[in-house]
MINUDO-315074 format. One line per 10 residues: number of its first residue (from 1); for each residue x, y, z of N, C-alpha, C, CB. Coordinates in nm, 2 decimals, m for minus. Glycine has a CB too. Example, Ala and Ser with C-alpha at 12.3 -4.5 7.8 and 13.67 -1.06 7.14 Angstrom:
REM residues 2
1	1.32:m0.57:0.78:1.23:m0.45:0.78:1.32:m0.33:0.78:1.13:m0.45:0.90; 1.28:m0.22:0.71:1.37:m0.11:0.71:1.29:0.00:0.79:1.41:m0.06:0.57 $
REM end
This chain:
REM residues 107
1	m2.06:m3.82:13.69:m2.13:m3.89:13.80:m2.09:m4.01:13.89:m2.25:m3.92:13.75; m2.03:m4.08:13.77:m2.02:m4.24:13.82:m1.88:m4.25:13.90:m2.02:m4.37:13.66; m1.80:m4.13:13.96:m1.69:m4.13:14.06:m1.74:m4.18:14.20:m1.64:m3.98:14.07; m1.88:m4.14:14.21:m1.95:m4.18:14.33:m2.04:m4.32:14.35:m2.04:m4.07:14.35; m2.03:m4.39:14.46:m2.14:m4.49:14.48:m2.15:m4.50:14.61:m2.11:m4.62:14.41; m2.25:m4.58:14.62:m2.33:m4.60:14.74:m2.27:m4.77:14.79:m2.53:m4.59:14.69; m2.24:m4.79:14.89:m2.19:m4.92:14.94:m2.30:m4.98:15.06:m2.03:m4.90:15.00; m2.34:m5.06:15.03:m2.43:m5.12:15.15:m2.40:m5.25:15.20:m2.57:m5.13:15.11; m2.41:m5.25:15.32:m2.37:m5.38:15.42:m2.52:m5.40:15.51:m2.21:m5.34:15.55; m2.53:m5.49:15.58:m2.60:m5.51:15.68:m2.56:m5.60:15.81:m2.70:m5.56:15.61 $
11	m2.60:m5.55:15.93:m2.51:m5.61:16.04:m2.66:m5.63:16.12:m2.37:m5.51:16.12; m2.60:m5.72:16.23:m2.72:m5.78:16.33:m2.75:m5.67:16.45:m2.68:m5.95:16.41; m2.67:m5.59:16.50:m2.68:m5.54:16.58:m2.63:m5.35:16.56:m2.62:m5.64:16.65; m2.73:m5.30:16.58:m2.71:m5.15:16.58:m2.57:m5.10:16.61:m2.79:m5.11:16.69; m2.52:m5.15:16.71:m2.39:m5.11:16.76:m2.27:m5.14:16.69:m2.37:m5.16:16.86; m2.29:m5.25:16.60:m2.19:m5.31:16.52:m2.20:m5.19:16.38:m2.24:m5.49:16.48; m2.33:m5.17:16.36:m2.34:m5.08:16.25:m2.26:m4.93:16.27:m2.50:m5.06:16.22; m2.28:m4.87:16.38:m2.26:m4.76:16.44:m2.09:m4.75:16.46:m2.36:m4.75:16.57; m2.03:m4.88:16.47:m1.90:m4.89:16.48:m1.83:m4.87:16.37:m1.87:m4.98:16.54; m1.85:m4.95:16.28:m1.84:m4.95:16.12:m1.86:m4.83:16.05:m1.92:m5.03:16.07 $
21	m1.98:m4.75:16.06:m2.00:m4.64:16.01:m1.87:m4.53:16.08:m2.16:m4.60:16.04; m1.85:m4.51:16.19:m1.78:m4.42:16.28:m1.61:m4.45:16.17:m1.79:m4.49:16.47; m1.61:m4.59:16.19:m1.48:m4.61:16.15:m1.45:m4.55:15.97:m1.46:m4.79:16.16; m1.52:m4.57:15.90:m1.55:m4.53:15.77:m1.54:m4.35:15.74:m1.68:m4.59:15.74; m1.60:m4.31:15.82:m1.61:m4.16:15.84:m1.49:m4.09:15.87:m1.72:m4.12:15.95; m1.44:m4.14:16.02:m1.32:m4.10:16.06:m1.20:m4.14:15.95:m1.31:m4.15:16.18; m1.20:m4.23:15.88:m1.10:m4.23:15.82:m1.12:m4.15:15.67:m1.07:m4.38:15.82; m1.20:m4.08:15.65:m1.28:m4.03:15.53:m1.26:m4.08:15.42:m1.26:m3.91:15.50; m1.33:m4.23:15.48:m1.37:m4.29:15.32:m1.51:m4.31:15.31:m1.30:m4.45:15.28; m1.61:m4.28:15.40:m1.72:m4.20:15.35:m1.76:m4.08:15.41:m1.82:m4.26:15.35 $
31	m1.84:m4.03:15.30:m1.90:m3.89:15.35:m2.00:m3.90:15.46:m1.96:m3.80:15.23; m2.04:m4.00:15.45:m2.17:m4.03:15.54:m2.20:m4.16:15.51:m2.29:m3.93:15.51; m2.24:m4.21:15.65:m2.29:m4.37:15.64:m2.43:m4.36:15.73:m2.16:m4.50:15.74; m2.55:m4.39:15.66:m2.68:m4.37:15.72:m2.70:m4.53:15.78:m2.80:m4.31:15.61; m2.72:m4.55:15.91:m2.77:m4.69:15.96:m2.93:m4.69:15.99:m2.68:m4.73:16.12; m3.00:m4.77:15.94:m3.12:m4.78:15.89:m3.17:m4.89:15.97:m3.13:m4.80:15.74; m3.30:m4.87:16.01:m3.34:m5.03:16.05:m3.41:m4.98:16.18:m3.20:m5.18:16.07; m3.47:m5.14:16.25:m3.43:m5.23:16.18:m3.52:m5.27:16.08:m3.41:m5.31:16.26; m3.46:m5.37:16.00:m3.55:m5.42:15.89:m3.50:m5.57:15.90:m3.52:m5.34:15.74; m3.61:m5.64:15.81:m3.62:m5.77:15.83:m3.56:m5.86:15.69:m3.77:m5.80:15.86 $
41	m3.46:m5.92:15.67:m3.42:m5.98:15.62:m3.45:m6.14:15.59:m3.35:m5.94:15.65; m3.45:m6.19:15.44:m3.49:m6.32:15.42:m3.38:m6.37:15.34:m3.63:m6.34:15.36; m3.34:m6.49:15.37:m3.21:m6.54:15.28:m3.16:m6.66:15.32:m3.10:m6.46:15.29; m3.12:m6.76:15.20:m3.06:m6.89:15.24:m2.92:m6.90:15.30:m3.06:m6.96:15.12; m2.89:m6.96:15.38:m2.77:m6.96:15.44:m2.74:m7.10:15.49:m2.76:m6.85:15.54; m2.63:m7.17:15.41:m2.60:m7.28:15.43:m2.71:m7.42:15.44:m2.54:m7.26:15.52; m2.80:m7.42:15.33:m2.88:m7.48:15.28:m3.04:m7.45:15.37:m2.82:m7.64:15.28; m3.05:m7.36:15.44:m3.16:m7.29:15.53:m3.21:m7.18:15.51:m3.12:m7.28:15.64; m3.34:m7.16:15.49:m3.41:m7.03:15.46:m3.38:m6.97:15.59:m3.57:m7.05:15.42; m3.33:m6.87:15.64:m3.33:m6.77:15.73:m3.42:m6.65:15.76:m3.23:m6.74:15.72 $
51	m3.44:m6.62:15.86:m3.51:m6.46:15.87:m3.44:m6.39:15.97:m3.67:m6.45:15.90; m3.43:m6.28:15.96:m3.35:m6.21:16.09:m3.41:m6.07:16.08:m3.15:m6.20:16.07; m3.37:m6.01:16.20:m3.38:m5.85:16.22:m3.24:m5.81:16.20:m3.45:m5.80:16.38; m3.23:m5.72:16.09:m3.07:m5.66:16.06:m3.10:m5.52:16.07:m2.98:m5.70:15.90; m2.97:m5.44:16.06:m2.95:m5.31:16.04:m2.90:m5.28:15.92:m2.87:m5.26:16.12; m2.92:m5.20:15.80:m2.89:m5.18:15.68:m2.78:m5.00:15.69:m3.07:m5.20:15.59; m2.66:m5.03:15.62:m2.60:m4.93:15.61:m2.57:m4.91:15.50:m2.51:m4.92:15.68; m2.59:m4.77:15.47:m2.59:m4.70:15.37:m2.46:m4.62:15.36:m2.69:m4.64:15.36; m2.38:m4.62:15.26:m2.23:m4.57:15.26:m2.23:m4.49:15.11:m2.10:m4.73:15.26; m2.17:m4.36:15.17:m2.15:m4.29:15.05:m2.03:m4.27:15.03:m2.22:m4.17:15.03 $
61	m1.96:m4.30:14.92:m1.81:m4.29:14.90:m1.78:m4.26:14.74:m1.74:m4.44:14.95; m1.63:m4.26:14.71:m1.61:m4.28:14.57:m1.58:m4.40:14.52:m1.52:m4.21:14.53; m1.60:m4.46:14.42:m1.55:m4.54:14.34:m1.39:m4.58:14.37:m1.56:m4.47:14.22; m1.32:m4.50:14.37:m1.17:m4.53:14.38:m1.15:m4.55:14.52:m1.08:m4.42:14.33; m1.23:m4.55:14.62:m1.22:m4.58:14.75:m1.28:m4.72:14.81:m1.27:m4.47:14.80; m1.39:m4.78:14.70:m1.44:m4.89:14.74:m1.34:m5.00:14.79:m1.51:m4.94:14.64; m1.23:m5.02:14.75:m1.12:m5.15:14.78:m1.08:m5.12:14.95:m0.95:m5.14:14.65; m1.08:m5.00:14.98:m1.04:m4.97:15.14:m1.15:m4.99:15.22:m0.98:m4.81:15.19; m1.30:m4.92:15.17:m1.41:m4.93:15.22:m1.44:m5.08:15.25:m1.49:m4.87:15.13; m1.42:m5.15:15.19:m1.47:m5.31:15.19:m1.38:m5.35:15.26:m1.48:m5.39:15.05 $
71	m1.24:m5.33:15.28:m1.15:m5.40:15.36:m1.19:m5.34:15.53:m0.98:m5.35:15.28; m1.22:m5.22:15.55:m1.28:m5.20:15.66:m1.41:m5.25:15.71:m1.28:m5.09:15.65; m1.49:m5.29:15.63:m1.62:m5.31:15.66:m1.57:m5.49:15.70:m1.75:m5.27:15.51; m1.52:m5.55:15.63:m1.51:m5.69:15.65:m1.39:m5.71:15.76:m1.48:m5.75:15.51; m1.30:m5.61:15.78:m1.24:m5.64:15.96:m1.30:m5.62:16.05:m1.13:m5.56:16.01; m1.40:m5.51:16.02:m1.49:m5.48:16.12:m1.65:m5.58:16.18:m1.53:m5.36:16.07; m1.68:m5.66:16.05:m1.78:m5.71:16.05:m1.81:m5.84:16.10:m1.82:m5.70:15.96; m1.88:m5.84:16.23:m1.94:m5.97:16.26:m1.97:m6.12:16.19:m2.05:m5.94:16.30; m2.03:m6.09:16.06:m2.05:m6.19:15.99:m1.94:m6.28:15.90:m2.14:m6.14:15.91; m1.94:m6.39:15.91:m1.87:m6.48:15.83:m1.84:m6.44:15.70:m1.94:m6.58:15.83 $
81	m1.99:m6.42:15.62:m1.96:m6.39:15.50:m2.03:m6.24:15.49:m2.01:m6.50:15.39; m2.01:m6.12:15.50:m2.08:m6.00:15.50:m2.12:m5.95:15.36:m2.01:m5.90:15.59; m2.28:m5.89:15.33:m2.28:m5.84:15.22:m2.22:m5.69:15.23:m2.41:m5.86:15.18; m2.13:m5.68:15.09:m2.06:m5.58:15.05:m2.08:m5.56:14.94:m1.94:m5.59:15.08; m2.18:m5.47:14.92:m2.23:m5.46:14.76:m2.23:m5.26:14.73:m2.44:m5.54:14.74; m2.19:m5.26:14.60:m2.19:m5.09:14.56:m2.26:m5.05:14.45:m2.05:m5.01:14.53; m2.35:m4.95:14.43:m2.41:m4.88:14.31:m2.35:m4.82:14.26:m2.51:m4.82:14.31; m2.34:m4.77:14.14:m2.30:m4.63:14.11:m2.42:m4.52:14.15:m2.27:m4.63:13.94; m2.36:m4.38:14.17:m2.47:m4.29:14.20:m2.46:m4.22:14.05:m2.45:m4.18:14.34; m2.56:m4.22:13.97:m2.56:m4.17:13.83:m2.60:m4.01:13.83:m2.67:m4.26:13.73 $
91	m2.68:m3.98:13.92:m2.75:m3.84:13.95:m2.72:m3.81:14.08:m2.91:m3.83:13.92; m2.73:m3.64:14.08:m2.73:m3.62:14.24:m2.71:m3.47:14.23:m2.60:m3.70:14.35; m2.76:m3.39:14.37:m2.75:m3.25:14.33:m2.57:m3.22:14.37:m2.87:m3.13:14.43; m2.57:m3.11:14.26:m2.43:m3.07:14.30:m2.38:m3.01:14.42:m2.39:m2.98:14.23; m2.46:m2.94:14.48:m2.44:m2.92:14.63:m2.38:m3.02:14.69:m2.55:m2.90:14.69; m2.45:m3.14:14.70:m2.43:m3.24:14.79:m2.32:m3.32:14.74:m2.54:m3.31:14.82; m2.29:m3.34:14.60:m2.19:m3.43:14.54:m2.05:m3.35:14.58:m2.21:m3.46:14.35; m2.06:m3.23:14.57:m1.92:m3.13:14.61:m1.89:m3.17:14.77:m1.95:m2.92:14.58; m1.98:m3.13:14.84:m1.97:m3.19:14.95:m1.90:m3.30:14.98:m2.06:m3.21:14.99; m1.96:m3.43:14.92:m1.87:m3.56:14.94:m1.78:m3.56:14.90:m1.91:m3.67:14.89 $
101	m1.76:m3.49:14.82:m1.61:m3.46:14.71:m1.49:m3.40:14.83:m1.66:m3.30:14.55; m1.53:m3.33:14.89:m1.47:m3.24:14.98:m1.42:m3.34:15.12:m1.58:m3.10:15.02; m1.52:m3.41:15.14:m1.51:m3.47:15.29:m1.44:m3.62:15.29:m1.67:m3.48:15.35; m1.41:m3.65:15.11:m1.37:m3.80:15.11:m1.20:m3.78:15.10:m1.46:m3.90:14.97; m1.16:m3.88:15.13:m1.02:m3.91:15.11:m0.97:m3.88:14.96:m0.99:m4.04:15.15; m0.87:m3.79:14.93:m0.84:m3.76:14.80:m0.72:m3.88:14.76:m0.79:m3.60:14.78; m0.78:m3.95:14.65:m0.69:m4.05:14.62:m0.62:m4.01:14.50:m0.75:m4.18:14.59 $
REM end
C-alpha cells in the first residue's frame, strides 16, 4: 500500500490553493486535492511567533510522483519556504486506491 502518499501544504489564500490543486489534477500528478479551511496556524518565522489563517491542501498521489508534485507546488506557491510534506498511505479501500491508480500519471 505504500505506493501512495498524501502530500500536504498550506497557503494564505483559497485562490492559491485552487490554482495549485487544479494544476496537480490537470497534470495527473494528483488524483484528488482537497482544499480545507480556513485553519489557524501558529509557527515561528524569522525568530517571531506568527499566527495566521491558512488553507490546507491534501494531495492524493503516488510516491514516485512526489518529486514532480513538489516541483509544481513550489513553482506556484506564494510562500518563500512552503510546507511540502508527505506521509505514506498504509491502508485504504481497494476501490478508492484503484481509482487513484487509474487517475494518476503512470511513471
